[in-house]
GULO-94683 format. One record per residue (C-alpha): z, y, x; residue number from 0. Coordinates in Angstrom, 2 decimals, always signed. Each point is the difference from the previous one (the first is absolute). Layout:
residues N
atom z->Z, y->Y, x->X, i->NUM
...
This chain:
residues 260
atom z->+107.36, y->+99.16, x->+111.35, i->0
atom z->+1.98, y->-0.89, x->+3.14, i->1
atom z->+1.83, y->-3.34, x->+0.09, i->2
atom z->+3.67, y->-0.21, x->+0.91, i->3
atom z->+1.25, y->-3.58, x->+0.00, i->4
atom z->+3.79, y->-0.14, x->+0.16, i->5
atom z->-0.24, y->-3.76, x->+0.49, i->6
atom z->+0.64, y->-2.39, x->+2.89, i->7
atom z->-3.02, y->-2.18, x->-0.83, i->8
atom z->-3.03, y->+2.02, x->-1.16, i->9
atom z->-3.22, y->-1.38, x->+1.49, i->10
atom z->-0.88, y->+3.01, x->+2.14, i->11
atom z->+3.06, y->+2.15, x->+0.69, i->12
atom z->+2.97, y->-2.10, x->-1.12, i->13
atom z->+3.28, y->+1.06, x->+1.61, i->14
atom z->-1.29, y->+3.32, x->+1.36, i->15
atom z->+1.45, y->+2.36, x->-2.60, i->16
atom z->+3.19, y->-1.67, x->-1.21, i->17
atom z->+2.03, y->+2.58, x->+1.98, i->18
atom z->+0.47, y->+3.24, x->-2.00, i->19
atom z->-0.74, y->+2.47, x->+2.81, i->20
atom z->-3.15, y->-1.91, x->+1.00, i->21
atom z->-1.10, y->-0.05, x->-3.63, i->22
atom z->+0.50, y->+3.79, x->-0.24, i->23
atom z->-2.00, y->+0.54, x->+3.20, i->24
atom z->-2.77, y->-2.21, x->-1.35, i->25
atom z->-0.17, y->+1.91, x->-3.31, i->26
atom z->-0.12, y->+3.31, x->+1.88, i->27
atom z->-2.86, y->-1.26, x->+2.19, i->28
atom z->-2.01, y->-1.39, x->-2.93, i->29
atom z->+0.31, y->+3.27, x->-1.92, i->30
atom z->-0.96, y->+1.99, x->+3.09, i->31
atom z->-3.07, y->-2.24, x->+0.41, i->32
atom z->-1.23, y->+0.63, x->-3.56, i->33
atom z->+1.82, y->-2.36, x->-2.37, i->34
atom z->+0.78, y->+1.46, x->-3.42, i->35
atom z->+1.77, y->-3.05, x->-1.43, i->36
atom z->+2.61, y->-2.16, x->+1.75, i->37
atom z->+0.27, y->-3.53, x->-1.40, i->38
atom z->+3.40, y->-1.52, x->+0.79, i->39
atom z->+0.50, y->-3.75, x->-0.42, i->40
atom z->+2.96, y->-2.30, x->+0.58, i->41
atom z->-1.55, y->-3.40, x->-0.73, i->42
atom z->-2.85, y->-1.49, x->+1.98, i->43
atom z->-3.02, y->-1.00, x->-2.08, i->44
atom z->-1.88, y->-1.66, x->+2.87, i->45
atom z->-1.42, y->-3.46, x->-0.85, i->46
atom z->+2.78, y->-2.60, x->+0.11, i->47
atom z->+2.85, y->+2.55, x->-0.15, i->48
atom z->+3.27, y->-0.99, x->-1.65, i->49
atom z->+1.39, y->+2.24, x->-2.77, i->50
atom z->+3.13, y->+2.07, x->+0.66, i->51
atom z->+2.89, y->+0.88, x->-2.33, i->52
atom z->+0.28, y->+3.31, x->-1.88, i->53
atom z->+2.97, y->+1.00, x->+2.15, i->54
atom z->-1.75, y->-0.81, x->+3.28, i->55
atom z->-3.04, y->+2.03, x->-1.01, i->56
atom z->+2.16, y->+2.89, x->-1.20, i->57
atom z->+1.95, y->+0.01, x->+3.29, i->58
atom z->-3.28, y->+0.30, x->+1.93, i->59
atom z->-1.76, y->+2.74, x->-1.97, i->60
atom z->+2.64, y->+2.22, x->-1.58, i->61
atom z->+1.53, y->+1.49, x->+3.20, i->62
atom z->-3.56, y->+1.02, x->+1.05, i->63
atom z->-0.97, y->+1.51, x->-3.36, i->64
atom z->+3.32, y->+1.80, x->-0.47, i->65
atom z->-0.28, y->+1.59, x->+3.44, i->66
atom z->-3.77, y->+0.63, x->+0.13, i->67
atom z->-0.76, y->+1.40, x->-3.48, i->68
atom z->+2.16, y->+3.14, x->+0.37, i->69
atom z->-1.25, y->+0.56, x->+3.58, i->70
atom z->-3.75, y->-0.47, x->-0.55, i->71
atom z->-0.32, y->+2.06, x->-3.17, i->72
atom z->-3.81, y->+0.24, x->-0.04, i->73
atom z->-0.55, y->-3.75, x->+0.32, i->74
atom z->-0.43, y->-2.33, x->-2.96, i->75
atom z->+2.12, y->-3.13, x->+0.38, i->76
atom z->-1.02, y->-3.34, x->-1.45, i->77
atom z->+2.20, y->-3.09, x->-0.39, i->78
atom z->-1.77, y->-3.28, x->+0.72, i->79
atom z->+1.92, y->-2.49, x->-2.14, i->80
atom z->-0.26, y->-2.53, x->-2.82, i->81
atom z->+3.63, y->+0.44, x->-1.07, i->82
atom z->+1.10, y->+2.32, x->-2.83, i->83
atom z->+3.43, y->+0.66, x->+1.54, i->84
atom z->-1.48, y->+1.09, x->+3.36, i->85
atom z->-2.68, y->+2.14, x->-1.67, i->86
atom z->+2.55, y->+1.76, x->-2.21, i->87
atom z->+2.26, y->+0.89, x->+2.95, i->88
atom z->-3.03, y->+1.30, x->+1.94, i->89
atom z->-1.21, y->+2.10, x->-2.95, i->90
atom z->+3.51, y->+1.40, x->-0.47, i->91
atom z->-0.07, y->+1.01, x->+3.68, i->92
atom z->-3.29, y->+1.88, x->-0.54, i->93
atom z->-2.81, y->-2.50, x->+0.64, i->94
atom z->-3.09, y->+0.82, x->-2.10, i->95
atom z->-2.00, y->-3.25, x->+0.15, i->96
atom z->+0.81, y->-3.67, x->-0.64, i->97
atom z->-2.34, y->-2.29, x->+1.96, i->98
atom z->+0.18, y->-3.39, x->-1.73, i->99
atom z->-1.88, y->-2.77, x->+1.83, i->100
atom z->+0.53, y->-2.34, x->-2.97, i->101
atom z->-1.87, y->+2.27, x->-2.43, i->102
atom z->+2.72, y->-0.34, x->-2.68, i->103
atom z->-0.17, y->-3.80, x->+0.13, i->104
atom z->+3.59, y->-0.20, x->+1.26, i->105
atom z->+1.62, y->+3.04, x->-1.62, i->106
atom z->-1.86, y->+1.73, x->-2.85, i->107
atom z->+3.05, y->+2.29, x->-0.15, i->108
atom z->-1.32, y->+1.85, x->+3.06, i->109
atom z->-2.51, y->+1.70, x->-2.32, i->110
atom z->+2.86, y->+1.09, x->-2.30, i->111
atom z->+1.80, y->+1.48, x->+3.01, i->112
atom z->-3.08, y->+1.97, x->+1.04, i->113
atom z->-0.22, y->+1.39, x->-3.55, i->114
atom z->+3.70, y->+0.93, x->+0.06, i->115
atom z->-0.20, y->+1.81, x->+3.36, i->116
atom z->-3.56, y->+1.35, x->-0.44, i->117
atom z->-0.99, y->-1.89, x->+3.16, i->118
atom z->-3.36, y->-1.46, x->+1.00, i->119
atom z->-0.43, y->-3.77, x->-0.13, i->120
atom z->-2.17, y->-1.95, x->+2.46, i->121
atom z->-1.40, y->-2.97, x->-1.90, i->122
atom z->-1.07, y->-2.54, x->+2.59, i->123
atom z->-1.83, y->-3.25, x->-0.58, i->124
atom z->+1.36, y->-3.17, x->+1.56, i->125
atom z->-0.45, y->-3.70, x->-0.60, i->126
atom z->+3.25, y->-1.92, x->+0.52, i->127
atom z->+2.93, y->+1.38, x->+2.01, i->128
atom z->+0.29, y->+0.70, x->+3.76, i->129
atom z->+1.44, y->-3.47, x->+0.67, i->130
atom z->-3.01, y->-1.85, x->-1.44, i->131
atom z->-2.81, y->+2.52, x->-0.57, i->132
atom z->-2.21, y->-0.99, x->+2.95, i->133
atom z->+0.20, y->-3.79, x->-0.53, i->134
atom z->-3.26, y->-0.36, x->-1.93, i->135
atom z->-1.01, y->+3.14, x->-1.93, i->136
atom z->-2.82, y->-0.57, x->-2.49, i->137
atom z->-1.98, y->+2.28, x->-2.33, i->138
atom z->-2.97, y->-0.46, x->-2.27, i->139
atom z->-1.17, y->+3.49, x->+0.96, i->140
atom z->+2.58, y->+1.95, x->+1.97, i->141
atom z->-1.23, y->+3.47, x->-1.06, i->142
atom z->-0.17, y->-0.91, x->-3.71, i->143
atom z->+3.34, y->-1.82, x->+0.16, i->144
atom z->+1.75, y->+3.00, x->+1.59, i->145
atom z->-1.65, y->+2.32, x->-2.58, i->146
atom z->+1.28, y->-2.20, x->-2.84, i->147
atom z->+3.49, y->+0.02, x->+1.54, i->148
atom z->-0.03, y->+3.80, x->+0.20, i->149
atom z->-1.16, y->+0.31, x->-3.62, i->150
atom z->+2.80, y->-2.24, x->-1.25, i->151
atom z->+2.78, y->+1.50, x->+2.16, i->152
atom z->-1.11, y->+3.59, x->-0.62, i->153
atom z->+0.28, y->-0.52, x->-3.74, i->154
atom z->+3.56, y->-1.28, x->+0.53, i->155
atom z->+0.91, y->+2.88, x->+2.35, i->156
atom z->-1.26, y->+2.58, x->-2.48, i->157
atom z->+1.88, y->-1.71, x->-2.84, i->158
atom z->+3.14, y->+0.44, x->+2.09, i->159
atom z->-0.74, y->+3.69, x->+0.59, i->160
atom z->-1.21, y->-0.13, x->+3.61, i->161
atom z->-3.00, y->+2.34, x->+0.08, i->162
atom z->-0.24, y->+0.92, x->+3.70, i->163
atom z->-1.54, y->-3.24, x->+1.24, i->164
atom z->-1.65, y->-0.69, x->+3.38, i->165
atom z->-2.08, y->-3.17, x->+0.36, i->166
atom z->+0.16, y->-2.23, x->+3.10, i->167
atom z->-2.31, y->-3.07, x->+0.14, i->168
atom z->+2.53, y->-1.67, x->+2.34, i->169
atom z->-1.95, y->-0.71, x->+3.17, i->170
atom z->+1.53, y->-3.09, x->+1.65, i->171
atom z->+2.17, y->-0.94, x->-2.97, i->172
atom z->-1.12, y->-3.44, x->-1.19, i->173
atom z->-3.54, y->+0.46, x->+1.28, i->174
atom z->-2.29, y->-1.50, x->+2.65, i->175
atom z->-1.89, y->+2.20, x->+2.48, i->176
atom z->-3.09, y->-0.31, x->-2.21, i->177
atom z->+1.96, y->+1.09, x->-3.10, i->178
atom z->+1.35, y->+3.03, x->+1.88, i->179
atom z->-3.44, y->+1.01, x->+1.26, i->180
atom z->-1.48, y->-0.34, x->-3.50, i->181
atom z->+2.70, y->+2.29, x->-1.43, i->182
atom z->-0.63, y->+2.66, x->+2.68, i->183
atom z->-3.78, y->-0.27, x->-0.47, i->184
atom z->+0.32, y->+0.48, x->-3.78, i->185
atom z->+2.94, y->+2.39, x->-0.04, i->186
atom z->-2.06, y->+2.61, x->-1.87, i->187
atom z->+0.04, y->-2.24, x->-3.09, i->188
atom z->+3.70, y->+0.78, x->-0.45, i->189
atom z->-0.87, y->+3.64, x->-0.72, i->190
atom z->-0.67, y->-1.03, x->-3.58, i->191
atom z->+3.78, y->+0.33, x->-0.52, i->192
atom z->-0.11, y->+3.64, x->+1.11, i->193
atom z->+3.19, y->-0.41, x->+2.07, i->194
atom z->+0.75, y->+0.52, x->+3.72, i->195
atom z->-0.72, y->-3.04, x->+2.17, i->196
atom z->+2.26, y->-0.99, x->+2.88, i->197
atom z->-1.21, y->-2.30, x->+2.78, i->198
atom z->+2.31, y->-1.62, x->+2.53, i->199
atom z->-1.83, y->-2.13, x->+2.56, i->200
atom z->+1.87, y->+1.31, x->+3.05, i->201
atom z->+0.12, y->-2.60, x->+2.83, i->202
atom z->-0.35, y->-2.85, x->-2.51, i->203
atom z->-0.98, y->-3.56, x->+0.94, i->204
atom z->-3.52, y->+0.32, x->-1.45, i->205
atom z->-0.76, y->+2.52, x->+2.79, i->206
atom z->+1.40, y->-2.42, x->+2.56, i->207
atom z->-2.16, y->-2.82, x->-1.39, i->208
atom z->-3.21, y->+2.06, x->+0.02, i->209
atom z->+0.75, y->+1.04, x->+3.60, i->210
atom z->+0.41, y->-3.55, x->+1.36, i->211
atom z->+3.73, y->-0.36, x->-0.72, i->212
atom z->+0.97, y->+3.35, x->+1.49, i->213
atom z->+3.81, y->+0.49, x->+0.04, i->214
atom z->+1.65, y->+2.74, x->-2.10, i->215
atom z->+0.18, y->+2.60, x->+2.77, i->216
atom z->-3.78, y->-0.22, x->+0.57, i->217
atom z->-1.07, y->+0.73, x->-3.58, i->218
atom z->+0.05, y->+3.81, x->-0.05, i->219
atom z->-3.77, y->+0.58, x->+0.25, i->220
atom z->-0.63, y->-2.72, x->-2.58, i->221
atom z->+2.52, y->+1.63, x->-2.33, i->222
atom z->-1.60, y->+3.45, x->+0.34, i->223
atom z->-3.47, y->-1.47, x->-0.59, i->224
atom z->+1.10, y->-1.93, x->-3.08, i->225
atom z->+1.90, y->+2.94, x->-1.46, i->226
atom z->-2.93, y->+2.34, x->+0.69, i->227
atom z->-2.23, y->-2.35, x->-1.97, i->228
atom z->+2.59, y->+0.11, x->-2.81, i->229
atom z->-0.22, y->+3.82, x->+0.07, i->230
atom z->-3.78, y->-0.17, x->-0.44, i->231
atom z->+0.63, y->-2.17, x->-3.07, i->232
atom z->+2.43, y->+2.49, x->-1.51, i->233
atom z->+3.49, y->-0.92, x->+1.29, i->234
atom z->+2.43, y->+2.90, x->-0.57, i->235
atom z->+3.05, y->-1.15, x->+1.99, i->236
atom z->+0.14, y->-2.00, x->+3.23, i->237
atom z->+3.25, y->-1.86, x->+0.73, i->238
atom z->+0.23, y->-0.20, x->+3.79, i->239
atom z->+2.15, y->-0.69, x->+3.06, i->240
atom z->-2.12, y->+2.24, x->+2.27, i->241
atom z->+0.11, y->+3.37, x->-1.74, i->242
atom z->-1.64, y->+2.20, x->+2.63, i->243
atom z->-3.12, y->-2.16, x->+0.26, i->244
atom z->-0.25, y->-0.37, x->-3.80, i->245
atom z->+0.38, y->+3.74, x->-0.50, i->246
atom z->-2.73, y->+0.68, x->+2.58, i->247
atom z->-2.35, y->-2.36, x->-1.83, i->248
atom z->+0.74, y->+1.70, x->-3.35, i->249
atom z->-0.78, y->+3.42, x->+1.53, i->250
atom z->-3.32, y->-1.29, x->+1.35, i->251
atom z->-0.80, y->-1.61, x->-3.36, i->252
atom z->+0.76, y->+3.24, x->-1.87, i->253
atom z->-2.12, y->+2.03, x->+2.43, i->254
atom z->-3.00, y->-2.29, x->-0.55, i->255
atom z->+0.53, y->-0.03, x->-3.78, i->256
atom z->+0.07, y->+3.80, x->-0.13, i->257
atom z->-3.64, y->+0.06, x->+1.14, i->258
atom z->-1.35, y->-2.34, x->-2.67, i->259
């Protein structure tokens, strides 16, 4: 899953792809480099980010989706949003996945929409919202707590008719570096749900912290290493900024796995 942030303030690539022709070039490059899913977002979810209005978010993502979906017919497009209105417009335009960082805590209606459009729903765990989530995240046992959250929200999603669910433990969303590492180390436990697992740790601050406060543009090797570890623990989808390097690591992983 390649990331396309149509935002001025995302933590890693904010402002780069707000122009339509640059966004189209970026999508083309990510697909050429091995991406199968393009995740388009119009609201930054970096720690401390301010929310944006429905209209603002729509104005950022819809021109991209309306132009890109008919052009890149083999790609699967995902809308990264917590708003029902934005998700519905994206699904109408041909998006096939709703990536909800709030895990139905803001808008349970996103599950209804996925049922209506036969779309996949990414159920992500978060504690708090982007504005406050990194202030002082606490868990009794982060792996058990995330498991309990998935159990509860999955029951609700199924009740609403959403059956194509992808689980995302929410690396960096209301979690300390230790919490994040624990989730990656025990990712295989989430296979009990028998659903695809998505991991998105690309260039995140935990990598910077482990590498002596390395800035965002120096976190590529750390990202590949962390995602590779997630693959060994059964991750099915990697959400990344650097598609070529991620795709290379997946090919190496698959080659090694084929000999076991």
